C-alpha positions as CSV (number, residue, x, y, z in Angstrom):
1,M,30.4,19.8,-9.7
2,L,27.8,17.1,-8.7
3,H,29.9,16.2,-5.7
4,D,29.9,19.9,-4.6
5,H,26.1,19.8,-4.7
6,L,26.1,16.6,-2.8
7,K,28.2,18.1,-0.1
8,K,26.3,21.4,-0.1
9,Y,22.8,20.1,0.2
10,F,23.3,16.8,2.0
11,G,26.6,17.0,3.7
12,F,27.8,13.6,2.0
13,D,31.4,13.4,0.7
14,S,30.7,10.8,-1.8
15,F,28.1,8.8,-3.7
16,K,27.0,5.2,-2.9
17,K,27.2,2.6,-5.7
18,G,25.0,3.4,-8.5
19,Q,23.7,6.8,-7.2
20,Q,25.7,9.1,-9.6
21,A,24.9,7.0,-12.7
22,V,21.2,7.3,-12.0
23,I,21.4,11.0,-11.2
24,N,23.5,11.8,-14.4
25,K,20.7,10.2,-16.6
26,L,17.9,12.3,-14.8
27,L,19.8,15.6,-15.1
28,N,20.3,14.7,-18.8
29,G,16.6,14.7,-19.2
30,E,16.2,11.0,-19.4
31,S,14.0,8.4,-17.3
32,A,15.8,5.8,-15.2
33,A,15.3,3.0,-12.7
34,A,17.3,2.4,-9.5
35,I,17.0,-1.3,-8.3
36,F,19.1,-1.0,-5.1
37,P,18.8,-3.1,-1.9
38,T,17.0,-1.6,1.1
39,G,19.2,1.0,2.7
40,A,21.6,1.4,-0.2
41,G,20.6,5.1,-0.9
42,K,17.7,4.9,-3.5
43,S,16.0,8.1,-2.1
44,L,19.1,10.3,-2.9
45,C,18.8,9.3,-6.4
46,Y,15.7,11.7,-6.7
47,Q,16.5,14.0,-3.8
48,L,19.6,15.7,-5.3
49,P,18.2,16.0,-8.9
50,A,15.0,17.5,-7.4
51,V,17.0,20.2,-5.8
52,L,18.8,20.9,-9.1
53,L,16.0,20.6,-11.6
54,P,14.1,23.9,-12.2
55,A,10.6,22.8,-11.2
56,M,9.0,20.5,-8.6
57,T,9.4,16.7,-8.3
58,L,6.4,14.6,-7.7
59,V,6.9,11.5,-5.5
60,V,4.3,8.7,-5.7
61,S,4.7,6.5,-2.6
62,P,2.2,3.5,-1.3
63,L,3.1,4.1,2.4
64,L,2.4,7.1,4.7
65,S,5.4,5.9,6.8
66,L,7.7,6.0,3.9
67,M,6.5,9.6,3.1
68,K,7.1,10.7,6.6
69,D,10.5,9.1,7.0
70,Q,11.8,10.7,3.7
71,L,10.1,14.1,4.5
72,D,11.9,14.3,8.0
73,F,15.2,13.8,6.2
74,L,14.5,16.4,3.6
75,V,13.2,19.0,6.2
76,A,16.3,18.3,8.2
77,H,18.4,19.4,5.3
78,N,16.4,22.5,4.5
79,I,15.0,21.1,1.4
80,P,11.4,22.5,0.6
81,A,9.3,19.4,0.6
82,A,5.9,18.4,1.8
83,R,3.5,15.5,1.6
84,L,-0.3,15.3,0.9
85,D,-2.1,12.6,3.0
86,S,-5.4,12.0,4.8
87,T,-3.9,13.0,8.2
88,L,-3.5,16.7,7.1
89,G,-5.8,19.2,8.5
90,Q,-7.6,21.7,6.3
91,D,-5.1,24.7,7.0
92,E,-2.1,22.4,6.4
93,Y,-3.5,21.0,3.2
94,N,-4.1,24.5,2.0
95,R,-0.6,25.6,2.9
96,V,0.9,22.7,1.0
97,M,-1.2,23.5,-2.1
98,Q,-0.1,27.1,-2.0
99,R,3.6,26.3,-1.7
100,A,3.4,23.7,-4.6
101,T,1.5,25.9,-7.1
102,S,3.7,29.0,-6.3
103,G,6.8,27.0,-7.1
104,E,8.0,27.1,-3.5
105,L,8.2,23.4,-3.2
106,K,10.9,21.3,-4.7
107,I,9.4,18.0,-3.6
108,L,5.8,16.9,-3.1
109,M,4.9,13.4,-1.9
110,I,1.6,12.0,-2.7
111,S,-0.3,8.5,-3.0
112,V,-1.2,7.4,-6.4
113,E,-4.9,7.7,-5.6
114,R,-4.4,11.5,-5.3
115,F,-4.1,11.8,-9.1
116,R,-7.9,11.1,-9.5
117,N,-9.0,13.7,-6.6
118,E,-10.7,16.5,-8.4
119,R,-9.3,19.1,-6.0
120,F,-5.7,18.0,-6.3
121,R,-6.2,17.7,-10.2
122,Y,-7.3,21.4,-10.3
123,H,-4.2,22.4,-8.4
124,L,-1.7,20.1,-10.4
125,Q,-2.8,21.6,-13.7
126,K,-1.1,24.8,-12.3
127,M,2.0,23.2,-10.9
128,K,5.2,22.9,-12.9
129,V,6.7,19.4,-12.6
130,S,10.1,18.4,-13.7
131,M,10.0,14.8,-12.7
132,M,7.8,11.9,-11.4
133,V,9.3,9.4,-9.0
134,V,7.6,6.1,-8.3
135,D,8.8,4.6,-5.1
136,E,8.2,1.0,-4.5
137,A,7.8,0.8,-8.2
138,H,7.3,-3.0,-8.2
139,C,3.8,-2.2,-7.1
140,I,2.9,-1.5,-10.8
141,S,3.5,-5.1,-11.9
142,E,1.0,-7.8,-11.2
143,W,3.9,-10.2,-10.8
144,G,5.3,-8.0,-7.9
145,H,4.7,-8.8,-4.3
146,N,2.6,-5.9,-3.5
147,F,0.8,-5.2,-6.6
148,R,-1.4,-2.0,-6.5
149,P,-3.9,-1.8,-9.3
150,E,-3.9,1.9,-9.2
151,Y,-0.3,1.9,-10.2
152,L,-1.4,0.7,-13.7
153,K,-2.7,4.2,-14.3
154,L,0.6,6.0,-13.8
155,P,1.5,6.1,-17.5
156,F,-1.8,7.7,-18.2
157,Y,-1.3,10.4,-15.5
158,Q,2.2,10.9,-16.7
159,N,1.0,11.7,-20.2
160,E,-2.0,13.8,-19.0
161,F,0.0,16.1,-16.9
162,K,3.0,16.1,-19.5
163,I,5.7,14.8,-17.1
164,T,8.5,13.9,-19.4
165,R,11.0,12.4,-16.8
166,T,10.4,9.4,-14.5
167,L,12.4,7.5,-11.9
168,L,11.5,4.0,-10.7
169,L,12.8,3.0,-7.3
170,T,12.5,-0.4,-5.6
171,A,14.6,-2.8,-3.6
172,T,12.6,-6.0,-4.3
173,A,12.1,-6.8,-8.0
174,T,12.9,-10.0,-9.9
175,R,14.1,-9.6,-13.5
176,N,10.5,-10.2,-14.9
177,V,9.1,-7.5,-12.6
178,V,11.9,-5.0,-13.5
179,D,11.1,-5.5,-17.3
180,D,7.4,-5.2,-16.7
181,M,7.5,-1.9,-14.8
182,C,10.1,-0.4,-17.1
183,Q,8.0,-1.3,-20.1
184,K,4.8,0.2,-18.6
185,L,6.7,3.5,-17.9
186,N,8.9,3.8,-20.9
187,V,12.3,3.5,-19.1
188,P,15.1,2.4,-21.6
189,F,16.8,-0.8,-20.6
190,N,20.2,1.0,-20.8
191,N,19.0,3.3,-17.9
192,V,18.2,0.5,-15.5
193,F,20.9,0.4,-12.7
194,I,21.0,-2.8,-10.4
195,T,23.6,-2.7,-7.7
196,G,23.0,-6.2,-6.3
197,F,21.2,-7.5,-3.4
198,Y,24.0,-9.0,-1.2
199,R,24.8,-7.4,2.1
200,E,27.8,-8.9,4.0
201,N,26.8,-7.2,7.3
202,L,23.6,-9.3,7.7
203,F,23.7,-12.6,9.4
204,L,20.7,-14.5,8.0
205,K,19.5,-17.1,10.5
206,V,16.7,-19.7,10.3
207,T,15.8,-21.0,13.7
208,P,13.3,-24.0,13.5
209,T,10.9,-23.3,16.4
210,V,7.6,-25.0,17.2
211,E,4.7,-22.5,17.6
212,S,4.4,-23.0,21.4
213,G,8.1,-22.3,21.8
214,K,8.5,-19.0,19.7
215,A,7.7,-16.5,22.6
216,D,10.3,-18.0,24.9
217,Q,12.8,-18.2,22.0
218,L,12.1,-14.5,21.2
219,V,12.6,-13.3,24.7
220,K,15.7,-15.4,25.1
221,R,17.2,-13.7,21.9
222,I,16.3,-10.2,22.8
223,K,17.6,-10.6,26.3
224,E,21.1,-11.2,24.8
225,D,21.3,-7.6,24.1
226,I,18.2,-6.1,25.6
227,K,18.7,-2.5,24.4
228,A,19.6,-3.4,20.7
229,P,17.1,-1.6,18.5
230,T,14.9,-4.5,17.2
231,I,11.9,-5.0,14.8
232,V,9.8,-8.1,15.4
233,Y,7.6,-9.0,12.6
234,V,4.3,-10.8,12.9
235,T,1.3,-11.6,10.7
236,L,-1.8,-10.5,12.6
237,Q,-2.6,-7.4,14.8
238,K,-3.6,-9.7,17.7
239,T,-0.3,-11.3,17.5
240,A,1.5,-7.9,17.6
241,E,-0.4,-7.0,20.8
242,Y,0.2,-10.5,22.4
243,V,4.0,-10.5,21.6
244,A,4.5,-6.9,22.7
245,Q,2.8,-7.8,26.0
246,V,4.9,-11.0,26.4
247,L,8.1,-8.8,25.8
248,C,7.0,-6.0,28.3
249,S,6.2,-8.6,30.9
250,N,9.9,-9.7,30.5
251,E,11.2,-6.2,31.1
252,I,11.8,-5.6,27.5
253,N,11.0,-2.1,26.3
254,A,8.6,-3.0,23.4
255,H,5.4,-1.7,21.7
256,P,3.1,-2.9,19.1
257,Y,2.6,-1.2,15.8
258,H,0.0,-2.2,13.2
259,A,-2.7,-0.7,10.9
260,G,-5.4,-1.0,13.5
261,M,-4.1,1.9,15.6
262,Q,-4.7,5.6,15.0
263,N,-2.3,7.5,12.8
264,D,-1.1,9.8,15.6
265,E,-0.4,6.7,17.9
266,R,1.5,5.0,15.2
267,E,3.6,8.2,14.7
268,Y,4.2,8.6,18.3
269,I,5.5,5.1,18.6
270,Q,7.6,5.5,15.3
271,N,9.1,8.7,16.8
272,R,10.0,7.0,20.0
273,F,11.8,4.1,18.2
274,M,13.6,6.5,15.9
275,D,15.0,8.6,19.0
276,G,15.9,5.4,20.9
277,S,13.5,5.9,23.7
278,L,11.8,2.6,22.5
279,D,14.0,-0.5,21.9
280,C,11.7,-2.8,20.2
281,I,8.6,-2.5,17.9
282,V,6.4,-5.5,17.0
283,A,4.9,-4.8,13.7
284,T,2.5,-6.4,11.3
285,I,4.3,-7.4,8.0
286,A,1.1,-6.7,6.1
287,F,1.3,-3.0,7.2
288,G,5.0,-2.4,6.6
289,M,7.1,0.1,8.5
290,G,9.1,2.3,6.0
291,I,11.5,3.3,8.9
292,D,15.0,4.5,7.9
293,K,16.7,4.0,11.2
294,K,20.4,3.4,10.6
295,N,21.3,1.3,13.7
296,I,18.6,-1.5,13.7
297,R,20.6,-4.4,15.1
298,R,18.0,-7.2,14.8
299,V,14.9,-8.0,12.5
300,I,13.2,-11.1,13.8
301,H,10.3,-12.7,12.1
302,F,8.1,-14.2,14.8
303,D,5.9,-15.4,12.1
304,L,6.9,-16.5,8.4
305,P,7.2,-13.6,5.9
306,K,4.5,-13.5,3.2
307,S,7.1,-14.0,0.4
308,I,10.8,-13.9,-0.5
309,E,10.4,-10.4,-1.6
310,N,8.9,-9.3,1.7
311,Y,11.6,-11.2,3.6
312,S,14.2,-9.3,1.6
313,Q,12.5,-5.8,2.1
314,E,12.0,-6.4,5.9
315,I,15.5,-7.7,6.7
316,G,16.9,-4.8,4.6
317,R,15.8,-2.4,7.3
318,S,18.6,-3.7,9.6
319,G,22.2,-2.7,9.7
320,R,21.9,0.4,7.4
321,D,24.9,2.0,9.2
322,G,27.1,-0.9,7.9
323,G,27.5,-2.5,11.3
324,P,26.5,-6.3,12.0
325,A,22.9,-7.1,12.3
326,L,20.9,-10.4,13.0
327,C,18.0,-11.2,10.6
328,E,16.4,-14.3,12.2
329,V,13.3,-16.3,11.4
330,L,11.5,-18.3,14.1
331,A,10.3,-20.7,11.4
332,N,7.7,-23.6,11.2
333,R,5.0,-24.4,8.8
334,E,2.1,-24.1,11.2
335,S,1.4,-20.4,10.1
336,I,1.4,-21.1,6.4
337,N,-2.5,-21.6,6.5
338,T,-2.9,-18.2,8.0
339,L,-0.9,-16.7,5.2
340,E,-2.9,-18.5,2.6
341,N,-6.1,-17.2,4.1
342,F,-5.1,-13.6,3.3
343,V,-4.8,-14.8,-0.4
344,Y,-8.0,-16.6,-0.5
345,G,-9.9,-13.8,1.1
346,D,-9.1,-11.5,-1.8
347,T,-10.5,-13.8,-4.6
348,P,-14.1,-12.7,-5.4
349,E,-16.8,-15.2,-6.3
350,E,-17.7,-15.4,-9.9
351,A,-21.3,-14.4,-9.1
352,S,-20.0,-11.2,-7.5
353,I,-18.1,-10.3,-10.7
354,I,-21.4,-10.9,-12.8
355,K,-23.3,-8.6,-10.4
356,I,-20.7,-5.8,-11.1
357,L,-21.0,-6.5,-14.8
358,H,-24.8,-6.2,-14.6
359,I,-24.5,-2.9,-12.7
360,I,-22.5,-1.4,-15.5
361,K,-24.6,-3.1,-18.2
362,N,-27.7,-1.6,-16.8
363,N,-26.3,1.8,-16.0
364,N,-28.4,4.6,-17.7
365,G,-26.0,6.9,-19.6
366,F,-22.3,6.9,-20.3
367,D,-21.0,8.1,-16.9
368,W,-21.0,5.5,-14.1
369,L,-20.7,6.8,-10.5
370,A,-18.9,4.1,-8.3
371,R,-18.9,4.6,-4.5
372,L,-16.2,2.2,-3.8
373,Y,-17.1,1.0,-0.2
374,T,-20.8,0.9,-1.0
375,L,-20.0,-1.2,-4.1
376,S,-17.9,-3.5,-2.1
377,G,-20.6,-4.0,0.4
378,E,-23.2,-4.7,-2.4
379,T,-21.1,-7.2,-4.3
380,N,-19.1,-8.9,-1.5
381,I,-15.8,-8.0,-3.0
382,R,-13.0,-6.7,-0.7
383,V,-11.9,-3.1,-1.7
384,L,-8.5,-4.0,-3.0
385,P,-9.7,-6.8,-5.3
386,L,-12.6,-4.6,-6.4
387,K,-10.0,-1.9,-7.6
388,T,-8.2,-4.7,-9.4
389,L,-11.4,-5.7,-11.0
390,L,-12.1,-2.2,-12.2
391,V,-8.7,-2.1,-13.7
392,Y,-9.1,-5.3,-15.4
393,L,-12.5,-3.8,-16.8
394,D,-10.5,-0.8,-18.1
395,M,-8.1,-3.1,-19.7
396,E,-10.9,-4.9,-21.4
397,G,-12.2,-1.7,-22.9
398,I,-15.5,-1.8,-20.9
399,I,-14.9,1.3,-18.7
400,V,-12.3,4.1,-18.4
401,P,-11.7,6.1,-15.2
402,K,-12.3,9.7,-15.6
403,F,-11.8,11.3,-12.1
404,T,-12.8,11.1,-8.4
405,Y,-15.2,13.9,-7.2
406,F,-16.8,14.4,-3.8
407,D,-20.4,13.9,-3.0
408,E,-20.5,16.7,-0.6
409,Y,-18.8,20.1,-0.6
410,Y,-19.2,22.2,2.5
411,F,-17.4,25.3,3.9
412,K,-17.3,28.0,6.6
413,Y,-17.4,31.6,5.6
414,N,-14.4,33.7,6.8
415,T,-16.0,36.8,5.4
416,E,-19.4,38.0,4.3
417,P,-20.9,36.6,1.1
418,E,-21.5,40.1,-0.2
419,F,-17.7,40.8,0.1
420,I,-16.9,37.7,-2.1
421,L,-19.6,38.8,-4.7
422,N,-18.1,42.3,-4.8
423,Q,-14.7,41.1,-5.8
424,F,-16.0,40.3,-9.3
425,H,-17.7,42.1,-12.1
426,G,-19.8,41.4,-15.3
427,E,-20.6,37.8,-16.2
428,R,-18.2,36.5,-13.4
429,Q,-20.1,38.3,-10.8
430,V,-23.4,36.9,-12.0
431,F,-21.7,33.4,-12.0
432,V,-20.4,33.8,-8.5
433,G,-23.9,35.0,-7.4
434,A,-25.3,31.8,-8.7
435,V,-22.8,29.7,-6.8
436,L,-23.5,31.5,-3.5
437,E,-27.2,31.5,-4.1
438,H,-27.2,27.6,-4.3
439,C,-25.3,27.3,-1.0
440,H,-27.5,26.2,1.9
441,K,-26.2,27.8,5.2
442,K,-26.8,25.9,8.5
443,K,-25.5,26.8,11.9
444,I,-21.8,26.6,11.1
445,W,-21.3,25.0,7.8
446,T,-22.7,26.0,4.5
447,Y,-23.4,23.1,1.9
448,L,-23.1,23.3,-1.8
449,D,-25.8,22.4,-4.1
450,C,-23.7,21.6,-7.3
451,E,-26.3,20.2,-9.4
452,G,-28.5,23.2,-8.7
453,I,-25.9,25.6,-9.8
454,I,-25.2,23.5,-13.0
455,N,-28.9,23.5,-13.9
456,A,-29.6,27.0,-13.1
457,Y,-26.6,28.6,-14.7
458,K,-25.9,26.0,-17.5
459,T,-22.2,25.8,-16.4
460,T,-19.9,22.9,-15.8
461,R,-18.8,21.2,-12.5
462,E,-15.2,22.1,-13.3
463,R,-16.0,25.7,-13.2
464,V,-18.0,25.5,-9.9
465,M,-15.1,23.5,-8.2
466,A,-12.5,26.1,-9.6
467,A,-14.6,28.9,-8.1
468,L,-14.7,27.2,-4.7
469,E,-11.0,26.5,-4.7
470,Y,-10.2,30.1,-5.5
471,F,-12.4,31.2,-2.7
472,N,-10.5,28.8,-0.5
473,E,-7.1,30.0,-1.7
474,K,-8.1,33.6,-0.9
475,K,-9.1,32.5,2.5
476,W,-12.7,33.8,1.9
477,I,-13.8,30.3,2.9
478,E,-12.6,27.3,4.7
479,L,-13.5,24.4,2.2
480,H,-14.0,20.7,3.1
481,T,-15.2,17.6,1.3
482,K,-16.4,14.1,1.9
483,N,-17.9,11.1,0.4
484,A,-15.6,10.3,-2.7
485,V,-17.1,9.0,-5.8
486,D,-15.2,7.5,-8.7
487,V,-16.5,8.5,-12.2
488,Y,-16.0,5.9,-15.0
489,D,-16.9,6.5,-18.7
490,I,-18.7,3.3,-19.9
491,K,-17.1,2.6,-23.5
492,T,-19.5,-0.3,-24.1
493,Q,-22.4,-2.2,-22.6
494,D,-22.4,-4.7,-25.4
495,F,-20.8,-7.7,-23.7
496,D,-21.9,-11.2,-22.4
497,A,-21.8,-10.7,-18.6
498,E,-21.4,-14.4,-17.9
499,Q,-18.7,-15.1,-20.3
500,L,-16.7,-12.0,-19.3
501,A,-17.2,-12.7,-15.7
502,H,-15.9,-16.3,-16.2
503,R,-12.7,-15.0,-17.9
504,L,-12.1,-12.2,-15.3
505,Y,-12.7,-14.9,-12.5
506,H,-9.9,-17.0,-13.9
507,L,-7.5,-14.0,-13.9
508,F,-8.1,-13.8,-10.1
509,K,-7.7,-17.5,-9.7
510,N,-4.4,-17.4,-11.6
511,K,-3.3,-14.5,-9.3
512,E,-4.4,-16.6,-6.4
513,R,-2.4,-19.6,-7.4
514,H,0.6,-17.3,-8.0
515,E,0.5,-15.9,-4.5
516,I,-0.1,-19.4,-2.8
517,Q,2.9,-20.5,-4.6
518,R,5.0,-17.5,-3.5
519,I,4.1,-18.5,0.1
520,H,5.5,-22.1,-0.4
521,D,8.6,-20.9,-2.3
522,M,9.5,-18.8,0.6
523,A,9.0,-21.7,3.1
524,D,11.2,-24.0,0.8
525,F,13.8,-21.2,0.6
526,F,14.4,-21.5,4.4
527,E,14.8,-25.2,4.0
528,N,17.0,-25.1,0.9
529,G,20.3,-26.9,1.3
530,S,22.5,-24.1,0.3
531,C,23.8,-20.7,1.4
532,L,20.9,-18.3,2.4
533,S,22.6,-15.1,1.3
534,G,23.6,-16.7,-2.0
535,G,20.0,-18.1,-2.6
536,L,18.4,-14.6,-1.8
537,A,20.9,-12.9,-4.3
538,K,20.1,-15.6,-7.0
539,Y,16.4,-15.1,-6.7
540,F,16.9,-11.5,-7.6
541,G,19.2,-12.3,-10.5
542,E,22.6,-11.8,-8.8
543,Q,25.3,-14.5,-8.6
544,L,27.8,-14.3,-5.7
545,E,31.4,-15.0,-6.4
546,K,31.7,-17.5,-3.7
547,E,29.5,-20.5,-3.0
548,K,29.3,-19.8,0.7
549,C,28.8,-16.4,2.3
550,G,30.1,-17.6,5.7
551,H,27.6,-15.5,7.7
552,C,24.2,-17.3,7.6
553,S,22.9,-20.3,9.5
554,F,23.4,-22.7,6.7
555,C,27.0,-21.9,6.2
556,K,27.5,-22.0,10.1
557,G,25.3,-24.9,11.0
558,G,23.9,-26.6,7.9
559,R,20.3,-27.1,6.5
560,A,17.3,-26.1,8.6
561,T,14.2,-28.5,8.9
562,L,11.1,-26.5,9.7
563,P,8.7,-28.2,12.1
564,A,5.5,-29.4,10.3
565,L,2.0,-28.5,10.9
566,R,1.0,-30.1,14.1
567,A,-1.6,-32.8,14.1
568,Q,-5.3,-31.5,14.3
569,Q,-8.6,-33.1,14.9
570,P,-9.8,-34.4,11.5
571,L,-12.5,-32.2,10.1
572,A,-14.8,-35.2,9.9
573,L,-14.9,-35.1,13.6
574,C,-15.9,-31.5,14.0
575,D,-19.5,-30.6,14.7
576,F,-20.7,-29.0,11.5
577,D,-24.1,-28.1,12.6
578,A,-22.8,-26.5,15.7
579,L,-20.2,-24.5,14.0
580,T,-22.5,-23.3,11.0
581,K,-26.1,-23.1,12.4
582,E,-26.0,-19.5,13.5
583,F,-24.2,-18.3,10.4
584,V,-26.5,-20.1,7.9
585,S,-29.7,-18.7,9.6
586,Q,-28.4,-15.1,9.7
587,M,-26.8,-14.8,6.1
588,Q,-29.9,-15.9,4.0
589,D,-29.4,-14.3,0.6
590,S,-25.7,-13.7,1.1
591,F,-25.0,-17.3,1.9
592,S,-22.7,-19.3,-0.2
593,V,-20.3,-22.1,0.3
594,L,-17.3,-19.7,-0.1
595,N,-18.8,-17.3,2.4
596,L,-19.1,-20.1,4.8
597,T,-15.7,-21.4,4.3
598,K,-14.4,-17.8,4.9
599,F,-16.5,-17.6,8.1
600,L,-15.1,-20.8,9.5
601,C,-11.5,-19.8,8.5
602,G,-11.9,-16.2,10.1
603,I,-11.6,-14.4,6.9
604,Y,-13.7,-11.3,7.1
605,T,-15.5,-10.3,3.8
606,P,-17.9,-7.4,3.1
607,A,-21.0,-9.5,3.2
608,F,-20.5,-10.0,7.0
609,S,-20.8,-6.4,7.7
610,R,-24.7,-6.8,7.8
611,A,-24.4,-9.1,10.8
612,S,-22.4,-9.4,14.0
613,I,-20.3,-12.2,12.4
614,K,-17.2,-11.9,14.7
615,G,-19.3,-12.6,17.7
616,M,-20.9,-15.8,16.3
617,H,-20.0,-19.3,17.5
618,G,-17.8,-20.8,14.8
619,Y,-16.3,-17.7,13.5
620,G,-12.5,-18.5,12.9
621,A,-12.9,-21.9,14.6
622,L,-11.0,-23.6,11.8
623,E,-8.3,-20.8,11.1
624,N,-5.5,-23.2,11.6
625,Y,-6.9,-25.6,8.9
626,A,-6.1,-25.4,5.1
627,F,-8.7,-23.3,3.4
628,T,-9.0,-25.8,0.6
629,D,-9.7,-28.6,3.1
630,V,-12.3,-26.5,4.9
631,K,-14.1,-25.6,1.6
632,A,-14.0,-29.4,0.5
633,W,-15.6,-30.3,3.9
634,V,-18.3,-27.7,3.6
635,E,-19.1,-28.8,0.0
636,G,-19.2,-32.4,1.3
637,K,-22.0,-31.3,3.7
638,G,-24.0,-29.6,1.1
639,G,-27.1,-31.8,1.6
640,R,-27.4,-30.4,5.2
641,L,-27.3,-26.7,4.5
């Protein structure tokens, strides 16, 4: 029977390894985890049950590109599916909400942040949900390679919205990460299905290449089969632009793809690559692609990957049709300092953590309203580590997130206010009158005074929001929002800010050491004197039957030795005053040794937003030096600051 459904809805004659076992668990009402390599069919594990289960399936994904790719597949097979993301216009957002609440949708894709959005929460309470799917589930583990602090709240949302069945999906999780994510979301060990990470159609190749020779080597490789669909991975956006330009100047049909581009431009480039009108994409590894193109013949890492997990995930996008594919790394150790700088940039200063704790400690009342980007600028903590810090404080019992609301609600009338008022009677009409009375109309848009309504009518914010959403659903108004505010419940202000900050700072330092070690483990892996395919499988807990795969550069040509970092001018000979004078004079109260080190290494931090840092002499001048060496040099110059 299950095979009949597979054929009917998706046109497949048989299941891939592990798929049927996972699907049977879900249809039996149980939670499960599918740990399959990239391209091995994880998505079908939720797509088929979603069609067969009575209510809607909610898919949580960290990447817009992943959502788009999976949605295109579902729509092509006439499965009622949609996504919610920041690119949707108001009309489209309303249509998706209407389809989801009416039961028309079988699959709705969202980001984890959507759970805290008060508009979405209002609608979710009215939706019937059979299953929650967590795509890229390793993001819930601090030991995973793409930890997302918001994912730690998924068990809470699961309970809050009474979702009884969960499916975890990932291609890159070590045994520790698998155990961690399953424990957090109550997936029984017997319901974890791991199909292995080894793929015999991929040729893993490490090509030791000095930095100055990488562009020529890349052009030479691509010209061996100039039309073969290829992804080239780089670390920095400016490198993506440079490499794509080099390829185009050599008559290779290539285009950059990175997070600095507009959404519609990225979507246009991705569509061209998918339909074959673009042969090569040069993409930043930090952004990720999420592309499910079956016939990618080459994945070439122009720069070193960030970790073994990233490497596995990225090469997994090649050869999904089962045909041979080349996965090549143009490897040297010169870019390791750049990778490390990404890590060091995310570690907040202890003084910044103390500042956050004092803000909480001195807050008047139990509700703390946190505007994330404002708070980031005030405390000089990047947004992602700031989110991590707030999760740590939740785990410490200091604060508990309640919801996210919007500072500003505004709308355009599609009908007369009197018409809206006349749709209600009695107390409800009086309430609606109070809502409309506290809306201030300008030329086109009408702005809501929520506090005015609450104070005048002695009602709740939830009721006011429900009224606006109802007007919007009826198409009486066109509702918009902006300026998100995270609301936290302060559980205690009885703590020693300095002691707690010291402990939290060391959590970040431990995480920093772990991430730095991950970079060096990855570089060592490429130089390891053994089979690359076997080593990769072993890293994820799989033991190959044979000692040599026969289709990697080690098996074909022996051990690789990566070119070392080229000799640089000793820091002692650098002109400290010339590099730092402008920065020191501009930063004033925001000056610190760590901020100056980040400035010299080209690591942007929120404190820099108040000055034209990137245009200053000295910014990024030492980006090729080790961060720890630059910091020690700056500290040694302390008497001259």
